[in-house]
C-alpha positions in Angstrom: 0.0 0.1 -0.1 1.5 3.4 -1.0 2.9 5.7 1.7 0.1 8.2 1.3 -2.4 5.8 2.7 -3.8 6.8 6.1 -2.4 10.7 5.7 -4.7 13.6 5.7 -4.3 16.2 3.1 -5.7 19.4 4.5 -6.8 22.6 2.6 -7.1 25.3 5.2 -8.1 24.0 8.8 -10.1 21.1 9.6 -13.2 22.0 11.5 -15.9 19.8 13.3 -18.8 21.9 12.0 -21.7 20.9 9.7 -20.4 20.0 6.3 -20.9 17.6 3.2 -18.9 14.4 2.5 -18.1 12.7 -0.9 -16.6 9.2 -0.6 -14.6 8.3 -3.7 -13.1 4.9 -4.8 -9.7 4.9 -6.6 -9.9 1.9 -8.8 -6.8 0.6 -10.9 -5.4 4.3 -10.8 -8.6 5.9 -11.6 -11.4 7.7 -9.8 -14.4 6.1 -12.1 -17.2 8.6 -10.7 -15.3 11.8 -10.2 -17.4 14.2 -12.2 -20.7 12.8 -10.5 -19.1 13.1 -7.0 -18.1 16.9 -8.1 -21.5 17.6 -9.5 -23.2 16.3 -6.3 -21.0 18.2 -4.0 -21.5 21.2 -6.0 -25.3 20.9 -6.1 -25.6 20.3 -2.4 -23.5 23.2 -1.6 -25.8 25.4 -3.5 -29.0 23.8 -2.3 -27.8 24.2 1.5 -26.2 27.6 1.0 -22.8 26.4 2.4 -19.5 28.1 1.3 -17.8 26.4 -1.6 -14.1 25.4 -0.9 -11.5 27.9 -1.8 -9.5 25.4 -3.6 -10.8 23.2 -6.4 -11.8 19.7 -5.2 -10.9 18.1 -8.4 -7.4 19.3 -8.1 -7.0 18.1 -4.6 -8.2 14.6 -5.3 -6.4 13.8 -8.7 -3.1 13.5 -7.4 -4.3 10.4 -5.3 -5.6 8.7 -8.5 -2.2 6.9 -8.7 -2.4 5.1 -5.4 -4.1 2.1 -7.3 -6.9 0.9 -5.2 -8.1 3.1 -2.2 -11.0 5.3 -0.9 -11.0 9.1 -0.7 -13.1 10.8 1.8 -13.5 14.3 0.9 -15.3 16.5 3.5 -16.1 20.3 2.8 -16.9 22.4 5.7 -16.8 26.3 6.2 -15.2 26.7 2.8 -12.4 24.4 3.6 -11.9 21.1 2.2 -10.0 17.9 3.7 -9.2 14.8 1.7 -8.5 11.5 3.9 -7.2 8.4 2.1 -7.9 4.8 3.5 -7.8 1.4 2.5 -10.8 -0.3 0.7 -13.3 -1.9 3.0 -14.0 -5.7 2.9 -15.7 -6.4 -0.6 -17.0 -9.9 0.6 -20.7 -10.3 0.8 -21.6 -9.2 4.3 -23.8 -10.5 7.1 -26.4 -7.6 7.7 -28.7 -7.2 10.5 -31.9 -4.9 10.7 -31.1 -2.1 13.1 -33.5 -1.0 15.8 -32.3 2.4 15.4 -34.7 4.3 13.1 -33.6 5.9 9.9 -33.6 9.7 9.7 -34.0 11.4 6.3 -30.8 11.7 4.6 -31.3 13.5 1.2 -27.7 14.9 1.1 -24.6 13.3 2.0 -23.7 15.5 5.1 -21.7 15.1 8.3 -25.0 14.7 10.3 -24.8 10.8 10.3 -25.8 9.9 13.9 -28.4 7.2 13.1 -25.8 5.4 10.8 -23.2 5.7 13.2 -25.4 4.1 16.0 -26.7 1.3 13.5 -23.1 0.3 12.5 -22.4 0.1 16.2 -25.4 -2.0 16.7 -24.2 -4.3 13.8 -20.8 -4.5 15.5 -22.3 -5.6 18.9 -24.5 -8.1 17.1 -21.5 -9.5 15.2 -22.8 -8.7 11.9 -20.8 -6.8 9.2 -23.3 -4.1 8.5 -26.8 -2.8 9.4 -30.0 -2.0 7.3 -32.2 0.8 8.6 -36.0 1.1 8.4 -37.9 4.2 8.7 -39.9 4.8 12.0 -42.9 3.8 9.9 -41.2 0.6 9.1 -40.3 1.2 5.5 -37.2 -0.4 4.0 -34.6 2.6 3.7 -30.8 1.9 3.2 -27.8 0.6 5.0 -25.1 2.7 7.0 -23.2 3.6 3.9 -25.1 1.9 0.9 -28.3 1.7 -0.9 -30.1 -1.5 -1.2 -31.8 -3.6 -4.1 -33.4 -6.9 -4.3 -34.9 -9.0 -7.1 -38.7 -9.7 -7.2 -39.3 -11.9 -10.1 -38.5 -10.3 -13.1 -38.2 -7.0 -11.6 -35.5 -5.2 -9.5 -36.8 -3.3 -6.4 -35.3 -0.4 -4.5 -36.7 2.1 -2.0 -38.0 5.4 -3.5 -36.2 8.5 -2.9 -39.2 10.0 -1.2 -38.6 7.6 1.7 -35.7 10.0 2.5 -32.8 7.9 1.4 -29.5 9.1 0.0 -29.7 9.4 -4.0 -26.4 7.5 -4.0 -24.0 7.4 -6.9 -24.1 3.7 -6.8 -27.7 3.6 -6.8 -27.9 5.9 -10.0 -25.5 3.6 -11.8 -27.7 0.6 -10.9 -30.6 2.3 -12.5 -28.7 3.2 -15.7 -28.0 -0.5 -16.1 -31.3 -2.2 -15.4 -34.5 -1.9 -17.0 -37.7 -2.6 -15.2 -36.9 -1.3 -11.5 -39.7 -0.7 -9.1 -39.3 2.2 -6.5 -41.6 2.2 -3.8 -42.3 2.2 0.1 -41.6 -1.6 1.0 -42.1 -3.1 4.5 -39.4 -5.2 6.0 -41.7 -8.4 5.2 -41.0 -7.6 1.3 -37.2 -8.8 1.8 -38.0 -12.1 3.1 -36.8 -14.9 0.6 -35.3 -12.3 -1.7 -32.0 -11.9 -3.2 -30.5 -8.6 -2.1 -27.5 -6.5 -2.9 -26.0 -3.3 -1.7 -24.3 -0.9 -3.8 -22.0 2.3 -3.4 -19.5 4.2 -5.4 -16.8 2.5 -3.3 -17.9 -1.1 -3.1 -19.6 -1.3 -6.3 -22.5 -4.0 -6.4 -22.1 -6.7 -3.7 -24.4 -9.4 -2.8 -25.6 -9.5 0.8 -24.9 -12.9 2.5 -27.4 -13.1 5.1 -30.1 -10.7 6.8 -30.7 -11.2 10.6 -29.0 -14.4 10.4 -30.9 -15.9 7.7 -28.9 -16.8 4.3 -29.9 -14.5 1.4 -30.5 -16.6 -1.9 -27.9 -15.8 -4.7 -29.2 -14.7 -8.0 -27.0 -15.0 -11.1 -28.5 -11.7 -12.4 -26.4 -9.9 -9.4 -23.0 -11.7 -10.6 -23.6 -10.7 -14.1 -24.4 -7.0 -13.2 -21.5 -6.6 -11.0 -18.6 -6.2 -13.4 -20.7 -3.9 -15.5 -21.0 -1.3 -12.8 -17.6 0.1 -13.3 -17.5 2.5 -16.4 -14.8 1.9 -18.9 -11.8 4.2 -19.1 
């Protein structure tokens, strides 16, 4: 792993205030969805009326593209940007539990992530790899850092954005690749016996191994879809 991994590149002074996050994958020396990350960041800054960073974010992250395979966490707060470089998370199919921590609306990728932090801690205590959150009304929402999809006959299903989930870049990529996707409000029971997978811009498409201790059936369509997730150079 290159020496840069684990170091913090700071533009200005890091603060603990409210800000925005973009988590980017470096894959084979490239940042596959860089333009989408930058566009979402700029859009969210405008919608929230937050100060844009004094330095160009693209110029900050592109020097790290040569790290091979890594994760970049970009945080913009008070007009300042930080870039943290870390190793890839595990990419094996995770064991997931349904969190008791209720989901809170998360339409933008902000630093206000308490419900996800608490759900991840709950998963750790429960000896699971990750957690899936439900809304207070009981609708399936999203994972701690990912969107969820599942196969339902000939259709692919995912929670609708009006549930309050993040419009993830990985989610948008799946919607580009698959025709016949149903968006809706689904109760937890809708997942029983279904083949589920998670997606985000770091992991790509990863099947879920188990949910609440029950093995999740595999579906060959997920395996076929996964390598197509990453755009060609």
